[in-house]
N, C-alpha and C positions, 0 to 999 in steps of 0.2 A: 530573510525569506527571499528565495529566488523569484525572479520576475521575467517578463518577456512574453514571447508568443506562447500560446496554449496548444496543447495536444491532447486529444481524447484517448484515454487508456482504459481498457476493460479488463477486469480480473474478478475472481471469485473471493468473497469475504464471508466471514462468519454470519450466520443468519441473525444472531443476537446483535452484532454490530450494525447490520442493516436496519433492524428495528430501532436501535438507539439513535442512529444517524437520522432516520426518518422523523423520530420524535424531536430531535434537536432542530431539524429543518422547520418543522411546524412551530416550535417554540420561538425560533428566531424571527420567522415571518410574522408571528403574532406580536412579538416585542417591537419590531419595526413599525408595525401598523399602530400600536398603542402609543409609541413615542411620537409618531407623526401627528396623530390625533390630539395628543396633549399640547404639542406646539401650536397647532391650529387653534385649539381652544384658548390658548393664551394670546392669540392675536396674530400669529405669524401666517402669512399667506401660504396656502397649501403647497404651491410649487417650491417655495423656499424651505418649507418643513420637510418635504420629500427629499430635497437636495441635502439638507442637513443630516437626515437619517441615512442616506446613502454614504455620506462622508464618514459617518461613525460605524458603518456596517462591518468593515474588515476586522475591527477589534471587538465590537460589542455583539454583532450578529453575523459572524463569518459564514460564508457559504460552505456546503459540504465539500466542494472542490478545495477550498482553502484549508479546511480542517484536515482532509486526507493528505494534501501536499505538505502541510506542516509536520504531520506525523512521519511521513516518509523521509522528509529532510532530516529529522532528528534520528531516525533509524540509520540513515546513511552516514551519520557522524559518529556512530559507534566504531570502535577500533577494528572489528572484523570486516567492516564494509567501507571504511573511510578511504582506503587506498594510501598513497596515490596508485592509480591503475594505468596500465598501458592503454592508450586510446584505441578504440575499436577501429578496425579496418573498414573500408567501404562495404566489403562483402559481409562483415560481421554486423554492421549497422543495418544493412538490408535484411539479413537473416533475423535480427532481433525484432523487426516489425512483422515477420511472418511466422514467428515461433508458434507451434501448436503444442499439443500435449507431449511432453517429454518425461524422462525419468525424474522422479522427485519424491520427497517425503510425503507419505499419505497424511491427510488431515483428519483427525479423529472426530470431526464434528460435521455439521451441515453447512453448506455454502450456497450463496446466491451470487450471480454475476451482476456487477454494477459498473457503470462507466463514469469516469471523472475527467474533467478538463484540468490538466496539470501543466505547469510551466515546462516548455520543451527542454530547457536546460536541465531541469530536475529529472525528466524522463530519460534523458541521455545518461545522466549520472547513475540512475537506477539500473538501466540496462547494462551499462558498463560494469558496475559492481557485480551484478548478477552473473554476467558472462565470465568475468575474470576470476571471481572467487570459486566458480563452479567448474571451470575448464579442466583443472587438474583431476578432481574426482571423476568427471565424465570421461576423460581420456583413459583413466585406469579402468573404469567400468567397461569401456569399449575394448581395451586390450585384453581384459580377462574374459570377455564374452558374457558380461553380467549386466549389460545395459538394461535389458528387460527381464522381468521376473518370469521364470519358467518352472514347470512342474518337475522337471528332471534335475533341478539344482540340488546338490548335496547340502546337508546342514551347515557344513563349513562354508560353502559358497553363498548360502543364504545370509549367514552372519557377515561375511566379507562384503556382500552387496549392501546390506543394511548399513554397515559402517560407512561405506562410501556415499550412499544416498543421503545420509545424515549431513554430509558436507556440501550438498548441492543446494544452492539458493536461487530458486526461480524468482522471477519478478513478482508473481502472485504471493509466494511465500514471504518475501521481504515486505510486501505491502500489508499482509495480514499481521506480521510481527509488529510492524509500525503502528497499526491501529491498536493492537493488543497492549503495547507498551506506552504509547503516547496519545491514544485517543482521549477525547474529553469526558472521561468517566474515571471514578476512583479505581485504583488498582485492585482493591478488595472486591470490586464488582466485575471481575472478569467474566465473560460469558462462560457458562458451565460447559459448553461444547468445545471450548478452546483448551489447548494444552497449557499447563503452567509455563511461565516465562523461562524457567530453568531448563525446560525440555527442548528449547529451540536450539 
């Protein structure tokens, strides 16, 4: 697991994931409290019990930040995003922090924005993979005048645009895939609003 300085990153995730992560957060908070109370009941001073619970937290009751970071790290280790990638230029790094809404694959479900504190090294890897894997398709879209959907596109142009958009991996899309594939829930319980993994 990567470590180091933390950076807050905001992106939209499936509403079903939001609900499940919220439930996990409550469960972990309750688990830590019960564990601490049990140690105190067995004679351990409360400050020591709280310290012991905090020591065990990363593995037994990880924070949502840790859960999301672990999922993203696993997604970045898959062949299509693993690289190695050419490092981002200073201009690209700056642009990555300012990226707004750009062309990308539509998500067929409902989304909510959430912010997570992730290791800065992981955020850099995520942004680098996103930019490098997407730059080819985005360049082709621009060259063909298909960057944005328009009413006057021919059926052939629409198909061509859709094919190229499929190859664009924004940071939010990668994060959603990470949670879909590596979130702390059984694969057979994928959120119904999320596309099946094979459609990614």
